[in-house]
C-alpha positions in Angstrom: -25.2 148.8 -0.2 -24.7 145.4 -1.7 -21.0 145.7 -0.9 -21.7 146.5 2.8 -24.0 143.5 3.0 -21.3 141.3 1.4 -18.7 142.5 4.0 -21.1 141.8 6.8 -21.7 138.4 5.5 -17.9 137.8 5.3 -17.6 138.8 9.0 -20.5 136.6 10.0 -18.9 133.7 8.0 -15.7 134.2 9.9 -17.4 133.7 13.3 -19.4 130.8 12.0 -16.3 129.2 10.6 -14.9 129.0 14.0 -17.7 126.8 15.2 -18.3 125.0 11.9 -15.6 122.4 11.4 -13.9 122.8 14.7 -13.4 119.1 14.9 -11.8 118.6 11.5 -11.0 121.8 9.6 -10.6 121.2 5.9 -8.3 123.1 3.5 -10.5 124.7 0.8 -7.6 126.2 -1.2 -7.7 123.4 -3.8 -11.4 124.3 -4.6 -11.7 127.0 -7.2 -14.3 129.7 -6.5 -16.9 129.9 -9.3 -20.3 131.5 -9.7 -23.4 129.5 -9.6 -24.0 130.2 -13.3 -20.5 128.9 -14.2 -21.1 125.7 -12.1 -24.4 125.0 -13.9 -23.1 125.9 -17.5 -23.7 123.2 -20.2 -21.9 122.4 -23.4 -23.3 121.0 -26.6 -24.0 118.6 -28.2 -25.0 116.4 -25.3 -25.4 119.3 -22.9 -23.1 117.9 -20.2 -21.9 120.2 -17.4 -18.9 122.3 -18.6 -17.1 121.9 -15.2 -18.1 118.2 -14.8 -15.7 116.5 -12.3 -14.0 119.7 -11.1 -13.7 120.8 -7.5 -15.3 124.1 -7.0 -16.5 126.5 -4.4 -19.8 128.3 -4.8 -21.6 130.8 -2.7 -25.4 131.1 -2.7 -28.6 131.9 -0.8 -30.6 128.9 0.5 -34.0 129.0 -1.3 -35.8 126.2 0.5 -35.3 123.7 3.3 -33.5 120.4 2.5 -35.8 118.3 0.4 -35.7 114.6 1.2 -36.3 112.2 -1.7 -35.9 108.4 -2.0 -32.8 108.7 -4.2 -31.1 111.8 -2.6 -31.5 115.0 -0.7 -31.7 118.4 -2.5 -30.7 121.9 -1.2 -31.3 124.7 -3.7 -29.2 127.8 -3.7 -29.6 131.1 -5.5 -26.8 133.3 -7.0 -26.5 136.1 -4.4 -25.3 138.7 -6.9 -27.6 138.3 -10.0 -30.4 136.3 -8.2 -31.3 134.9 -11.6 -29.3 131.6 -11.5 -29.8 128.6 -9.3 -27.9 125.4 -8.5 -28.9 122.2 -6.7 -26.6 120.8 -3.9 -27.3 117.1 -3.9 -26.5 114.8 -1.0 -26.6 111.1 -2.1 -25.4 108.0 -0.4 -23.3 108.4 2.8 -22.5 112.1 2.5 -20.9 113.3 5.8 -21.5 117.0 4.9 -25.3 116.4 5.2 -24.9 115.6 8.9 -23.5 119.1 9.5 -26.8 120.8 8.1 -28.7 122.0 11.0 -31.4 124.5 11.9 -29.1 127.4 11.1 -29.1 126.5 7.4 -32.6 127.6 6.4 -34.1 129.6 3.6 -32.5 133.1 3.4 -29.0 132.0 4.8 -26.0 132.7 2.7 -23.6 129.7 2.5 -20.5 128.6 0.8 -20.2 125.0 -0.3 -17.3 123.2 -1.9 -17.5 119.9 -3.7 -17.4 118.2 -7.1 -19.5 119.3 -10.1 -21.6 116.2 -11.0 -24.4 115.1 -13.4 -27.4 113.8 -11.4 -30.4 112.5 -13.4 -29.3 114.8 -16.3 -29.0 117.9 -14.2 -25.7 119.8 -13.4 -25.3 119.7 -9.5 -22.6 120.0 -6.9 -22.2 117.2 -4.5 -20.7 119.1 -1.5 -18.0 117.9 0.8 -18.4 120.8 3.1 -20.7 123.7 3.8 -20.2 126.9 5.9 -22.5 129.7 6.8 -21.5 133.1 5.7 -24.4 135.2 6.7 -28.2 135.9 6.2 -29.8 137.9 3.5 -33.4 138.8 2.4 -34.7 136.0 0.1 -36.6 137.2 -3.0 -40.1 135.8 -3.9 -40.3 132.9 -6.3 -40.8 133.8 -9.9 -44.2 133.0 -11.5 -43.7 131.3 -14.9 -45.6 129.4 -17.5 -44.9 125.7 -18.0 -43.2 126.4 -21.3 -40.9 129.1 -19.7 -40.0 126.9 -16.7 -38.8 124.0 -18.8 -35.3 125.5 -19.5 -31.7 125.6 -18.2 -32.3 129.3 -17.2 -34.4 128.4 -14.2 -32.8 125.1 -13.3 -32.3 124.8 -9.5 -34.5 127.8 -8.8 -37.7 127.9 -6.7 -40.6 129.0 -9.1 -44.3 129.0 -9.3 -46.3 127.8 -12.3 -50.1 127.9 -13.0 -51.7 125.6 -15.6 -54.3 122.9 -16.3 -53.5 119.3 -15.4 -53.0 117.2 -18.5 -52.4 113.8 -17.0 -51.8 112.1 -13.6 -49.4 109.1 -13.3 -48.0 107.0 -10.5 -44.2 106.3 -10.3 -42.2 104.0 -8.1 -40.8 106.9 -6.1 -43.6 109.3 -6.1 -46.6 110.9 -8.0 -46.5 112.8 -11.3 -48.7 115.6 -12.7 -48.0 116.5 -16.3 -48.6 119.9 -18.0 -48.6 120.8 -21.6 -47.9 124.3 -22.9 -47.2 125.3 -26.5 -45.9 121.8 -27.3 -43.6 121.7 -24.3 -44.1 119.2 -21.5 -43.2 119.7 -17.8 -44.0 117.5 -14.9 -44.6 118.0 -11.2 -43.0 115.3 -9.1 -43.9 114.8 -5.4 -41.6 112.1 -3.8 -43.2 109.5 -1.6 -43.0 110.4 2.1 -41.1 108.0 4.2 -43.3 105.5 6.0 -46.4 106.2 4.0 -47.9 105.0 0.7 -50.3 107.9 0.2 -50.5 109.6 -3.1 -51.9 113.1 -2.6 -51.6 114.1 -6.3 -54.2 111.5 -7.2 -56.9 114.0 -6.1 -56.2 116.1 -9.2 -57.7 115.2 -12.6 -57.3 116.4 -16.1 -58.8 119.8 -16.6 -58.1 121.0 -13.0 -56.3 124.3 -12.9 -53.6 124.4 -10.2 -50.8 126.6 -8.9 -47.5 124.7 -8.0 -44.4 126.0 -6.2 -41.4 123.8 -6.7 -37.7 123.4 -7.8 -36.9 123.3 -11.5 -35.0 120.1 -12.0 -34.5 117.3 -14.6 -35.0 113.6 -14.8 -33.1 112.7 -18.0 -31.1 109.5 -17.9 -29.6 109.6 -21.4 -28.1 112.3 -23.6 -28.8 114.8 -24.8 -29.5 116.3 -21.3 -31.8 119.1 -22.4 -35.1 117.2 -21.9 -37.6 116.1 -19.3 -37.7 119.1 -17.0 -39.8 118.8 -13.8 -40.8 120.7 -10.7 -39.6 119.0 -7.6 -42.3 119.6 -4.9 -41.4 119.1 -1.2 -44.9 119.1 0.3 -48.5 118.6 -1.0 -49.3 122.0 0.5 -47.2 123.6 -2.2 -50.0 122.7 -4.7 -53.1 124.8 -4.7 -56.3 124.1 -6.6 -57.4 127.3 -8.4 -60.3 126.0 -10.5 -61.7 122.5 -10.7 -62.3 120.9 -14.0 -65.8 121.7 -15.6 -68.6 119.1 -15.1 -68.4 118.5 -18.8 -65.3 118.8 -20.8 -65.3 121.9 -23.0 -65.0 119.9 -26.2 -68.2 118.0 -25.2 -70.3 121.1 -24.8 -70.8 121.9 -28.5 -71.4 118.3 -29.2 -74.0 118.1 -26.4 -75.7 121.3 -27.7 -75.7 119.8 -31.2 -77.2 116.5 -30.0 -79.9 118.4 -28.0 -80.8 120.4 -31.1 -80.9 117.2 -33.2 -83.1 115.6 -30.6 -85.5 118.5 -30.6 -85.5 118.4 -34.4 -86.2 114.7 -34.5 -88.9 115.0 -31.9 -90.5 117.8 -34.0 -90.2 115.7 -37.1 -91.8 112.6 -35.5 -94.5 114.7 -34.0 -95.4 116.2 -37.4 -95.2 112.8 -38.9 -97.5 111.4 -36.2 -100.0 114.2 -36.7 -99.9 113.7 -40.5 -100.6 109.9 -40.0 -103.4 110.7 -37.5 -105.0 113.0 -40.1 -104.8 110.3 -42.8 -106.3 107.7 -40.4 -109.1 110.1 -39.6 -109.8 110.8 -43.3 -109.9 107.0 -44.0 -112.4 106.5 -41.2 -114.5 109.4 -42.6 -114.4 107.7 -46.0 -115.7 104.5 -44.3 -118.6 106.4 -42.9 -119.3 108.0 -46.3 -119.5 104.6 -48.0 -122.3 103.4 -45.8 -124.5 106.3 -46.8 -124.4 105.5 -50.5 -126.8 103.5 -52.6 -124.8 102.0 -55.5 -121.4 100.3 -56.0 -120.4 103.0 -58.6 -120.9 105.7 -56.0 -118.8 103.8 -53.4 -116.0 103.2 -56.0 -116.0 107.0 -56.7 -115.8 107.9 -53.0 -112.8 105.4 -52.5 -111.1 106.8 -55.6 -111.5 110.5 -54.7 -110.6 110.1 -51.0 -107.5 107.9 -51.6 -106.2 110.3 -54.3 -106.3 113.0 -51.7 -104.3 110.9 -49.2 -101.9 109.1 -51.5 -99.3 110.3 -54.1 -101.1 108.2 -56.7 -102.1 108.9 -60.2 -105.1 106.5 -60.3 -107.2 104.5 -57.9 -109.7 101.8 -58.9 -111.8 99.2 -57.2 -112.1 95.6 -58.4 -114.8 93.0 -57.4 -113.8 89.4 -57.2 -116.3 86.6 -58.2 -115.0 83.3 -56.6 -117.4 81.3 -58.7 -116.0 82.4 -62.0 -112.6 83.3 -60.5 -112.7 86.7 -62.2 -111.8 90.2 -61.1 -114.0 93.0 -62.6 -113.4 96.7 -62.3 -116.3 98.7 -60.8 -116.8 101.8 -63.1 -116.4 105.3 -61.7 -116.3 108.9 -62.9 -112.7 108.5 -64.2 -113.5 105.6 -66.5 -116.7 103.7 -67.3 -114.9 101.2 -69.4 -115.3 97.7 -68.1 -112.1 95.7 -67.3 -112.1 92.1 -66.1 -109.7 89.3 -66.1 -109.4 85.7 -64.8 -107.3 85.4 -61.6 -105.2 82.7 -63.2 -104.8 84.5 -66.6 -103.0 87.8 -66.0 -101.4 89.6 -68.9 -99.9 92.7 -67.2 -97.9 93.4 -64.1 -100.7 95.3 -62.4 -103.2 92.4 -63.0 -100.6 90.0 -61.6 -100.2 92.1 -58.5 -104.0 92.3 -58.0 -104.4 88.6 -58.4 -101.5 87.9 -56.0 -102.9 90.1 -53.3 -106.4 88.7 -53.6 -105.2 85.1 -53.7 -103.0 85.6 -50.6 -105.4 87.9 -48.8 -102.6 90.4 -47.9 -101.7 94.0 -48.7 -99.0 94.2 -51.4 -96.9 97.3 -52.3 -94.3 97.6 -55.1 -92.2 100.7 -55.8 -91.3 99.5 -59.3 -93.5 96.9 -61.1 -90.8 96.1 -63.6 -88.2 95.3 -61.0 -90.5 93.2 -58.8 -89.7 89.5 -59.3 -93.1 88.4 -57.9 -95.0 90.1 -60.8 -93.2 88.3 -63.6 -94.5 90.5 -66.4 -92.7 93.6 -67.6 -94.5 96.7 -69.0 -93.5 99.6 -71.3 -94.0 102.1 -68.5 -93.0 101.1 -65.0 -94.9 102.4 -62.0 -95.5 102.0 -58.3 -98.4 99.7 -57.3 -100.5 99.4 -54.1 -103.1 96.6 -53.8 -105.3 96.5 -50.7 -107.5 93.3 -50.6 -111.1 93.7 -49.5 -111.6 90.9 -47.0 -114.6 89.6 -45.1 -114.5 86.6 -42.8 -111.1 85.5 -44.2 -112.3 85.7 -47.8 -111.1 88.1 -50.5 -114.0 89.7 -52.3 -112.0 92.3 -54.3 -109.2 94.8 -54.1 -108.5 98.6 -54.0 -105.7 99.3 -56.5 -103.6 102.5 -56.6 -100.8 103.2 -59.1 -98.3 106.1 -59.2 -94.9 107.2 -60.3 -92.2 104.5 -60.2 -89.6 104.6 -57.5 -91.7 105.7 -54.5 -93.9 103.9 -52.0 -97.5 105.0 -52.0 -98.4 104.2 -48.4 -96.2 104.1 -45.3 -96.1 100.8 -43.3 -97.6 102.5 -40.3 -100.8 103.2 -42.2 -101.3 99.7 -43.6 -103.8 98.7 -40.8 -105.9 101.8 -41.4 -106.0 101.2 -45.2 -106.9 97.5 -44.6 -109.7 98.6 -42.3 -111.1 100.9 -45.0 -110.9 98.1 -47.6 -112.7 95.7 -45.2 -115.5 98.2 -44.6 -115.8 98.7 -48.3 -116.1 94.9 -48.7 -118.9 94.7 -46.1 -120.7 97.5 -47.9 -120.5 95.8 -51.3 -121.6 92.5 -49.8 -124.5 94.3 -48.2 -125.5 95.7 -51.6 -125.4 92.1 -53.0 -127.5 90.8 -50.2 -130.1 93.6 -50.7 -130.2 93.0 -54.5 -130.5 89.3 -53.9 -133.5 89.8 -51.6 -135.1 92.2 -54.0 -134.6 89.6 -56.8 -136.1 86.9 -54.7 -139.0 89.1 -53.8 -139.6 90.0 -57.4 -139.4 86.3 -58.4 -142.0 85.4 -55.8 -144.4 88.1 -57.0 -143.8 87.1 -60.6 -144.4 83.5 -59.8 -147.7 84.3 -58.0 -148.7 86.6 -60.9 -147.7 84.0 -63.4 -149.9 81.3 -61.7 -152.8 83.8 -61.6 -152.4 84.7 -65.3 -152.1 81.1 -66.2 -155.3 80.3 -64.4 -157.2 83.3 -65.9 -155.9 82.6 -69.5 -156.8 78.9 -69.1 -160.3 79.8 -68.2 -160.5 82.4 -71.0 -159.3 79.9 -73.6 -162.4 77.7 -73.1 -165.0 80.3 -74.3 -162.6 81.5 -77.1 -162.4 78.0 -78.4 -166.2 77.7 -78.2 -166.7 81.0 -80.1 -164.2 79.9 -82.7 -166.0 76.6 -83.3 -169.4 78.4 -83.6 -168.1 81.0 -86.0 -166.6 78.4 -88.1 -170.0 77.1 -89.0 -171.2 80.6 -90.2 -170.8 81.5 -93.8 -171.3 85.2 -94.1 -168.6 87.9 -94.0 -169.3 89.0 -90.4 -168.7 85.5 -89.2 -165.4 85.4 -91.1 -164.2 88.6 -89.5 -165.3 87.3 -86.0 -163.5 84.1 -86.7 -160.3 85.9 -87.6 -160.3 88.0 -84.5 -161.1 85.0 -82.3 -158.3 83.0 -84.0 -155.9 85.8 -83.2 -157.0 86.0 -79.6 -156.7 82.3 -79.3 -153.2 82.3 -80.7 -152.2 85.0 -78.2 -153.6 83.0 -75.3 -151.6 79.9 -76.4 -148.4 81.9 -76.6 -148.9 83.2 -73.0 -149.7 79.7 -71.8 -146.6 78.4 -73.4 -144.5 81.0 -71.7 -146.1 80.4 -68.3 -145.6 76.7 -68.7 -141.9 77.2 -69.5 -141.5 78.3 -65.8 -142.0 74.7 -64.7 -139.3 73.4 -67.0 -135.9 72.5 -65.4 -133.2 75.2 -65.6 -130.0 74.4 -67.4 -127.2 76.0 -69.4 -128.5 77.8 -72.4 -126.1 78.6 -75.3 -127.2 82.1 -76.5 -125.1 81.9 -79.6 -126.9 78.7 -80.7 -130.3 80.1 -79.6 -129.9 83.3 -81.7 -128.6 81.4 -84.7 -131.8 79.2 -84.6 -134.1 82.2 -84.1 -132.5 84.2 -86.9 -132.8 81.2 -89.3 -136.6 81.1 -88.5 -136.9 84.9 -89.1 -134.7 85.1 -92.1 -137.5 84.4 -94.6 -139.8 86.9 -93.0 -137.1 89.6 -93.0 -136.5 89.1 -96.7 -140.1 89.3 -97.6 -140.5 92.5 -95.6 -137.4 93.9 -97.4 -135.6 94.4 -94.1 -131.8 94.5 -94.2 -130.4 92.3 -91.4 -127.0 92.0 -89.8 -126.0 89.4 -87.2 -122.8 89.8 -85.1 -122.5 86.9 -82.6 -119.6 86.3 -80.2 -117.0 83.9 -81.6 -117.3 81.7 -78.5 -120.4 80.2 -76.9 -122.1 82.3 -74.2 -124.0 80.3 -71.6 -126.7 81.5 -69.2 -128.6 79.5 -66.6 -132.3 79.2 -67.4 -135.0 77.6 -69.6 -134.1 77.6 -73.3 -137.8 77.5 -74.3 -138.7 80.4 -72.1 -135.8 82.5 -73.2 -136.6 81.6 -76.8 -140.2 82.9 -76.3 -138.9 86.2 -74.8 -136.4 87.0 -77.5 -138.8 85.8 -80.3 -141.2 88.4 -78.9 -138.6 91.1 -78.9 -137.5 90.2 -82.5 -141.2 90.4 -83.6 -141.5 93.9 -82.1 -138.3 95.0 -83.8 -139.4 93.5 -87.1 -142.8 95.1 -87.0 -141.2 98.5 -86.3 -138.6 98.1 -89.1 -141.3 97.1 -91.6 -142.9 100.5 -91.3 -139.7 102.6 -91.3 -137.7 104.2 -94.0 -134.4 102.4 -93.4 -135.7 98.8 -93.0 -132.8 97.9 -90.7 -132.4 95.0 -88.2 -129.1 94.4 -86.3 -128.4 91.7 -83.6 -125.2 91.9 -81.5 -124.1 89.3 -78.9 -121.0 89.9 -76.7 -119.6 89.2 -73.3 -118.9 92.2 -71.1 -117.3 91.3 -67.8 -119.5 88.7 -66.1 -122.6 89.4 -68.2 -123.8 88.5 -71.7 -124.9 91.7 -73.5 -127.6 91.3 -76.3 -128.2 94.4 -78.5 -131.2 94.4 -80.8 -130.9 97.5 -83.0 -133.7 98.4 -85.5 -135.2 101.3 -87.4 -138.7 102.6 -86.7 -141.3 105.1 -87.7 -141.5 106.7 -84.3 -141.1 110.4 -83.7 -138.8 112.0 -81.2 -139.4 110.9 -77.6 -141.7 108.0 -78.8 -141.2 104.3 -78.7 -142.8 101.0 -79.9 -146.4 100.4 -79.0 -146.9 96.9 -77.4 -150.6 97.2 -76.8 -151.5 94.8 -79.6 -148.5 92.4 -79.1 -148.6 89.0 -77.5 -146.1 89.9 -74.7 -145.5 93.5 -73.6 -142.2 95.0 -72.5 -143.2 94.8 -68.9 -143.8 91.1 -69.0 -140.5 90.5 -70.9 -138.7 92.6 -68.4 -140.3 90.6 -65.5 -139.3 87.3 -67.0 -135.7 88.5 -67.6 -135.4 89.9 -64.1 -136.4 86.4 -62.8 -133.1 85.3 -64.4 -131.2 88.1 -62.7 -131.1 90.1 -66.0 -132.3 93.5 -67.2 -133.7 95.0 -70.4 -133.4 98.6 -71.5 -134.9 100.5 -74.4 -132.8 103.4 -75.8 -133.2 105.9 -78.6 -130.0 106.2 -80.7 -131.4 108.9 -82.8 -134.7 109.8 -84.5 -135.7 106.6 -86.4 -133.0 104.4 -84.8 -133.7 102.4 -81.6 -132.1 99.6 -79.6 -133.1 97.0 -77.0 -130.2 96.2 -74.6 -130.6 92.9 -72.7 -128.1 92.0 -70.0 -128.0 88.5 -68.4 -125.5 87.0 -65.9 -123.4 84.5 -67.8 -121.7 81.2 -66.9 -118.1 80.4 -67.7 -117.0 79.1 -71.0 -117.4 75.5 -69.8 -120.9 75.2 -68.4 -120.0 72.0 -66.5 -118.1 74.0 -64.0 -121.2 76.1 -63.1 -123.9 73.5 -63.7 -122.9 70.3 -61.7 -124.1 66.8 -62.5 -126.3 66.9 -59.4 -129.0 68.8 -61.3 -129.6 65.8 -63.5 -131.5 63.9 -60.9 -135.1 62.6 -61.4 -137.6 65.1 -62.8 -139.1 67.4 -60.2 -142.6 67.0 -59.0 -142.8 70.8 -58.4 -140.9 73.8 -57.3 -139.9 73.7 -53.6 -140.0 76.9 -51.6 -137.6 77.0 -48.7 -136.8 79.4 -45.9 -133.1 79.8 -44.7 -132.4 81.3 -41.3 -128.7 81.8 -41.4 -126.5 84.8 -40.4 -123.4 83.5 -42.3 -123.2 85.0 -45.8 -121.0 82.1 -47.1 -123.7 79.5 -46.2 -126.4 81.7 -47.7 -124.5 82.0 -51.0 -123.8 78.3 -51.2 -127.4 77.2 -50.5 -128.8 79.9 -52.9 -126.5 78.6 -55.6 -127.7 75.1 -55.1 -131.4 76.1 -55.1 -130.9 78.3 -58.1 -129.3 75.5 -60.1 -132.2 73.1 -59.1 -134.8 75.7 -60.1 -136.2 75.9 -56.5 -136.9 79.0 -54.5 -134.9 80.0 -51.3 -135.6 83.0 -49.1 -132.6 83.8 -46.8 -133.1 85.7 -43.5 -130.8 86.1 -40.4 -133.1 86.3 -37.4 -135.9 84.2 -36.0 -138.4 87.1 -35.8 -138.3 87.7 -39.5 -138.5 84.0 -40.2 -141.5 83.5 -38.0 -143.3 86.5 -39.7 -142.6 85.0 -43.1 -143.8 81.6 -42.0 -147.1 83.0 -41.2 -147.6 84.7 -44.6 -146.0 82.2 -46.9 -146.2 78.4 -46.9 -142.7 76.9 -47.0 -142.0 73.2 -47.9 -138.8 73.2 -45.7 -137.1 75.5 -43.2 -133.3 75.4 -42.9 -132.1 76.9 -39.6 -128.7 77.7 -38.3 -127.7 76.4 -34.9 -127.0 80.0 -33.8 -129.5 82.3 -35.5 -129.8 86.0 -34.6 -132.4 87.0 -32.1 -132.8 83.7 -30.2 -132.1 79.9 -30.3 -133.0 77.4 -33.0 -135.2 75.5 -30.5 -137.3 78.6 -30.1 -137.6 78.9 -33.9 -138.4 75.2 -34.2 -141.4 75.5 -31.9 -142.7 78.7 -33.7 -142.5 77.4 -37.3 -142.6 73.6 -37.2 -146.4 73.3 -37.1 -146.6 75.5 -40.3 -143.8 73.7 -42.2 -143.7 70.1 -43.5 -140.0 69.7 -42.8 -137.5 71.4 -40.5 -133.7 71.0 -41.0 -131.0 72.1 -38.5 -127.7 73.2 -39.9 -125.0 72.6 -37.2 -121.3 72.2 -37.1 -121.5 69.6 -34.3 -124.2 67.4 -32.7 -126.0 69.0 -29.8 -127.4 67.1 -26.8 -131.0 68.2 -27.3 -131.1 67.6 -31.0 -132.0 63.9 -30.7 -134.9 64.7 -28.4 -136.4 67.4 -30.6 -135.7 66.2 -34.2 -137.7 63.1 -35.0 -136.1 62.3 -38.4 -139.3 62.3 -40.5 -140.6 65.9 -40.3 -137.3 67.2 -39.0 -133.6 66.4 -39.5 -130.1 67.7 -39.1 -127.3 68.4 -41.6 -123.7 68.8 -40.5 -121.7 71.8 -41.7 -120.0 72.1 -44.1 -122.7 70.2 -46.1 -122.3 69.0 -49.6 -124.6 69.6 -52.6 -125.4 65.9 -52.7 -126.8 66.2 -49.1 -129.2 68.9 -50.2 -130.2 67.0 -53.3 -131.0 63.9 -51.3 -133.0 65.8 -48.8 -135.1 67.6 -51.5 -135.7 64.3 -53.3 -137.0 62.8 -50.1 -139.3 65.8 -49.5 -140.6 65.6 -53.1 -141.2 61.9 -52.8 -143.2 62.2 -49.6 -145.1 65.3 -50.6 -148.8 65.2 -51.3 -150.4 67.0 -54.3 -151.8 69.7 -52.0 -148.5 70.4 -50.4 -146.9 72.1 -53.4 -146.3 75.8 -53.0 
């Protein structure tokens, strides 16, 4: 069959040859007839065409129409026998044979071409000098290849189809390029520029697009070896078909996107849990603030703060310190974990923890250290390093103490996000402690007022009682019998008791000053030493190595402690052990006096003061007027102890007892009313009045002040310019007619002050006032006071 087709083609060629080249027939006997495979054969090492430069004749089937490119025109032919080899006929320059190509030379036509074997852009081609049609045959379908298979000499000059993903798009001077990569092999698709247009159709394709391309396998290799840079020469953009566009996201990005989404979800969950945890901690801190206000003592508040913060923080210990700005000392408030007192001066720190507490209180800011030994701010080093958190307790921009937490070194105890909540808890605690101080201060003032009234009453009664006692003593002295002697002895004893009570009552009018307890007890013990030896009582005195000062009347304190010594001596006289011990020490901000003695009392019993000059109740009342306390405890059967605690001054009394107290002797005690909502002003005026041995009652609102003014006669009323419950003008009109003097405390002069305050019975002091201003005002009031005006 193939032979019959070949003969038919020869006959057709004979007829065509009559018409083709009629004008100028050419002798083709000098062109050697070769197969397409022989014409395209290469030789190593540079892979040049084996028949390069030879004149040959080849026969083949036209695979595609003539392809016009800027550099040349291409006509692909296929081997008619094997149909597995191809060759490119290239017409470049002024090639006359190109003009003879007409409509009859189309795909499927069998032709014979003669010309020279040449190397065109690295490809073995035949540049024809003549072409004649032989016949027409059935054209096979283009082969479908992979990019890797198409890039070889085997398919060079053949029309093939490839399907692959676009790797890269590039623009060239003479056309567009699409590049494919397959198994390390690269092949390009080249679409020449159309004449008269600058459009670039291949720019519509992008990396990742999967396309199907039909084109001619060719080369564009300008230097040996000529076995590289294969390409598909495409005649028309329609020969490229988009099969599948690139995905919206590159495949390699999808796993990363999924991972990022998972990480985002995990981070959101983590921050949500962290936020919930922080919210729970803030809620518990607020609950602790509410619990504090329901307590009655500072010890209970310190215990609540300790237990709640230990639940919230990874701390080993939490403690609360109170700051006394007068003595500049920090004192630990006892709790259930430790009742041992710990205090230190803010400028004399001996450990890193003390230094951190002082630093936070002094700077009024929260401080946190993960390692106390590596913190340069703390200076001191300790044997065991630890983490430290100090939360200052602030009120009105003043530090009144600190909450201190310690834990394992190397970790922070509180995250920065919770600092405001912790500071809020500390500030609430500060307000609670100051509220306790204010309540205690008012109770003390109330007790002092009652004791003062009771003392004046007792003084009057005893003074009147002393007159008949003296008369009885004088009358019994004239009697000579034994009954008169006994009566005289009892009257003498009663008279002595009255004199002692009067001496104590009179001591209340003596100016207050620093009293050295160490010197006072040395003097008292010297006076009692002889009596103790006579009673065969073994005594032991342990006094503090340094002087301890308290503010009060030395004569009155001497009477009180002399009375307690006499009680203890009387009990020791009738005991088996005959023991008397006196201890004096400083504990925190207080002076602690312990009077230990033996006694003949049974279990649960105590001394009987019924026949003594001063009872325990009177001694306790006098000590409470100094802000102190007395306790009687049983150590064991037959051994007892008085414990007296008094607020102490610093080691240098001149710091706590200013020179202003040494003004002219007082004419009497002044009772004053202070209407002031600011605690700082209350403390300052209370300190001044206490040092001057005068009485001051502080209140915050005008209703309470007006009520007190009706019940108690005050020598002077101090009023803030902005009291609670009304205006100072309203207060002035309500109390001025009951009070000899009214003083306005104001930060600036007010317009109506000059019209209301007359200067004699009323005046104004500018804030902040000095102690000398108060002293001058009180001196003027005392100077102008009449005898009946004393409170």
